[in-house]
N, C-alpha and C positions, 0 to 999 in steps of 0.2 A: 866491696863488691856486693851487689844486690843478688838475692836468690829468691826466685818465685817458684812455687809448686802449683801447677794447674791440675785439677781433677775433672775429667769429663766422664759422664756415666750415661749409658743408654739402658733404660729399664722398662720392661713391659709390665704394666699393672692391669690386672683383670677388673671386671666391674667393681667399682669402689667409690667411696666419697671421703677421701683421706683428709681433705681440707675444705671446709665450708665457708660461705660468705654469710652475711647477716640474715639472709632469708633461708638458710639451710641448704642452698644449692652448691654443688661442687664449684670451686673457683675456676674461672676461665680468663682468657686474655685474647685480644685480637692481635695476631702477628702474621705478617705477609698477607693481610687482607682477609684472613679466615679465622674462625674461632678455634682456639686451642685449649686443651685441658691445662690447668695451672695449679701448682702447689707452691705456696708462698715461701720465701726464704725464712721468714719468722717461724713458720710451722716446722720446717726442716731443722733449723737451729735448735728449736725447743726439743725435738726428738733427739738430736745429737747430745745436748746437755744432759738429757735423761740417761743416755747410754754412757756418758762420761763417768757416771757414778760407779759403773761396773769396771772401769778401766784405770781410773786414777784414785789415789788415796784421798781420803776426806780432806786432809790438810792442803792438798793441791787444788782444791775446788773452792768455789764461792757460792754465795746465796744472794739472789736478787729479790728484795722484799721491802715492804713498808715497815716490817717488824724488826728492823735492825737494832732497835733499843733492846728488845727481848734477846736477840742473839748475843749482844755484849753482856747483858745482865746474866745470862746463863753461864757465860765464861767466867764472870766475876764469882758466881756461886761455886763453880768448880775449883776456883783458887781459894776462896774463903767462905765456907758454908755458914759461918757465924753471922755474916751480914744479912740483915732482914731483907725480905723480898722487896718491900717498899723502898728501902734505902738503896739497894743495888739497882733498881729500876731508875731511881732518880739520878744516881751517879752515872749510870750508863747514858742517860739522856744528856746530862751536862757534858760528859766527855765527847759525845758525838757533835754536840753544838760547838764545843771548843775546836773540834777538828774541821768544822766548816759545813756540816750537814744541817739543813733546815728541818727542825722538829716541830710537829704540831702540838699545840697545847690542848690537853684533854682534861677530863674530870680527875680529881685527886686520886681516885681509886682505880683509874685506868692506866695502862702502860702507854706511854706516848709513842707516836709513830712518826716516821719521816714524811715530809710533804709529798714526796714522789718516790717511786720505786728506786732503790739504791742497791748497787752491786757491791758486795763486800766479801773479801776472801775470808775463809775461816781463820787463817793466820793473822789477818788484820784485826779480827774480833778478839783473838787471844791477846795480841799485843796491847790493844787498848784496855782490855780488862786488867792486864798486868800493871799498866800505868795507873789505873784507878786504885788498885789495891796497894800500890807503892806510894800513894798520896801525891802523885805528880800534879803540879799546878801550871806548868808551862804549856800554853795552847799549841805552840809549835811542835812540841813532842807528840801531841795527839794527832796533829795534821801529818807529821812524818810517819807515824804508825799506820795511818790510813792510806798513805801513798806508797810505802814500802811493801814488800812481800805480796805482790799481786798473785792471784790464782791463775791457773791455766786458762779457765774460761774467760776471765777478765782480759787476759793478754790476747786471746784469740778474737773475742767478740767486742771488746772495748767497754768503756764505762763513761757515762756522762753524768755530771753533777751540776745541775743548773744553779744551785746555790753557791758553788765555788768551783769554777772551771779549772783551778789548779789541781783538782782531784781527778780530772779526766784522764782516761787512757785511750789512745788511738787503737782501733781494732787492727790486728795483724792479719786477719782472715776475712774473706768475703764469700757470701753464698748467694747465688743467683736464684731467682724464681724458676722452678722447673716448669717447662712447657712441653706439650706433646709435639712430636715431629710432624704431625699430620692434623688435618681438620677433624674436629669431634662434634658430636651432637649429644647433649645430655638426654638421658632416658629416665623413665619413671618406673619404679617397682611398686605395684599395688599389692598390699598385703592385708591379711586379716589375722586376728588373734582369737582363739576359741576360749570361752570360759569353761574351765574344766569341771565346774560344779553346776553348770546350767541344767535345766530340766531336759529330760529325754525328748519331749515333744517340741523343743525349741531348737531349730536348725540354724538360727542366726549366729553371727559372729559377735564376740564381746567387744571387739575394737576393729576399726577400719583405718587404714592410713596409706601414705605413699612415701617413698624415699627416692630422691633424685640421685642419679649416679652416672658415671661414664667409665670407659676403659681406654687405655692409651699406651703408647710407647713414649716415654718421657726422655727428654734431653736434660740432664742435670749438670750443673757446673759450679765449682767452688775453687778458691785459691787460697794460698797463705804466703805472706811475705816472711820468709824464713829469717832474713836479716833483722827485721823489726821484732819478730818474735824472740829471737835469741837475745837481742838487746834488752827487751822488757823483762825476760825471765832470767837474766844474768844472775847466776848463783842461786836461783830458786828451783828451776826444773831444767832438765836436759832438752834442748830444742829439738834434736833429732828424734827423740822418743815421743815428744808431744806431736810432732808432724806425723809420725807413723800412726799414732792413735787417732789423730784428727782425720787422716785419710781413711783409715779403717772405719771409723764411726760414720763419716759422711757416706761412704759407699754402702754400708750395711744397714744404716738406720732407716726408719720409715715412720712418718707421722701416724698417729693412732686413730684418727677420725673414723668412726663407724667400723672399726676393725672386727668387732664381734659379729656384725651383720654380714660382712663380705669376706672375711678371712683372706685379705688381699696381699699378705706379705710374700714378696718374691725376691730372688737374687737378681742382680743386673744381668743384662744380655752381654754387655761389653763395658770395659773400663779402660780409660786412656789417661795416663799420668805423665806429665812432662815437668822438667826443671829448666827454667829460663833465667837469664841474667839481665834481660832488658825490661820486660813488663809482662804482666799477666795477659793472656789472650783467650777470650771467650769465643768459642766456635759456633755459636748459635746461628750464625749466618748460613750454615749448611742447610738449615731447615726453613729459611725465609720463604722459599717455595715449598709448600707442604708436600710431604711424601704421599704417594698414592698407593693404595693397597694393591697387592699382587698375590699370586699363589703362595708366595713366601711370607705374606703378611707385611708388617711395617718394620720390624726390627732389622732384617737383613739389609733392606734398602737404606735404612737409616745409618747403618754402619758404613755402607758404600759412600753415602753422601758425606759423612764425617771425614772419611779418608780423603775424598776428592777435594773437599773444601780446605782441609788442613794443608794439603800440598799446595793449593793455590795461594793461601795466605802466606805460607813460608816462602814461596818463590817470589811473590810480588811485594810483600810488605815487611815481614819480620824474618829474622834469621831462624834457622831450625833450632829446636830446643837443644840444650846441652846434652841431655839424656832423655829417653822416652821409654816407657814401659806400658804394656797392655795385657789385658785379659780378653781374648777374642781372636778368632782366626783372621778375619778381614783386616783388623787393625794392625796385624803384624807387618803390613806394608810400610808403616810409618813408625813402628815401635818394636822393641824387643819383647817377644811374647813370654809370659810367665804365668804360673798359677798366682792367685791373689796373695797367699801367704808369702811366696817368693818375692812378689812385687814389693810388698811392705818391707821385708827384710833388706832387700837391695836398695830401696829408696832411703831407708833409715841409715844404712851404711854410707851411702853417697852423701847425704846431708851432713852426717857426722864428720866426714872428711872435709867437706867444703867449709863448714862453720869453724873447724879447727884451723883452717888456713887463714880465715878472715881476721 
């Protein structure tokens, strides 16, 4: 039996620039024929992985870096401090090559690096280091160490190794680009900075500049294939607990772009979480026709739209979710209303029961 958890969030963000493009402008997208504010899925996943460090033990997480040789070398040093730095760096590089990772050749006095960013769990680094210290020569043992013991973030977001596809992990979770439920137009903040030590007869500014920003009510969506997650983490971490923390982190996290300039952290206006057995369902179609501002702003009408669209989708295409929970008055028409902590606890209990039956 497949189990999918869908997370839908409506969140109003004040003037901000949480995710910029290559020109420094807030990212946007055209949807429903109009320009919408956008926050990329990569930006939100990066924020989530940062928050994971507060929620999971170090052994349950991984590191994505070019410097995986250093990571393994440090673990070798922790096991046997008598091995010289140069020797452990060399042995770490050889071990990773044996496991199937392509390593760049560098100067003799430099630590070698991977050809591309590689996602490695802290447990995998420890296991490879143990093999090195034990004098293991079987390449298959190193490959096995790099495939076993995946971290929570590898299981959720996946891993790709171009040098050896057998080291790949399929992602159990998906995160959509957040878009505003309404049309937006970017604005500019013109600012000046005063030189604190300038002469009294100089009234000019020490610096002039502009910052581009917008404000919006965002529709955010993510999901997780619980069945796939439980299979990947079998014997490593508890899937129900990981799902609970994944939902909590997605709902409460926020990318940090220009946060000191705008202090834009907010809580969501509404949260809608469902469990399905057929497929994940993104409800962004509720906002293909942009919401228009009213005396109630955008958030209230966005909630109404989400409820109406969900009912239409469930009636015409997909069966209703197995269970639904929400934070928000209007969403109580299609889900059981709870506080967010209660929602997380109830969801984790339900997932634990369902995965126990599987």
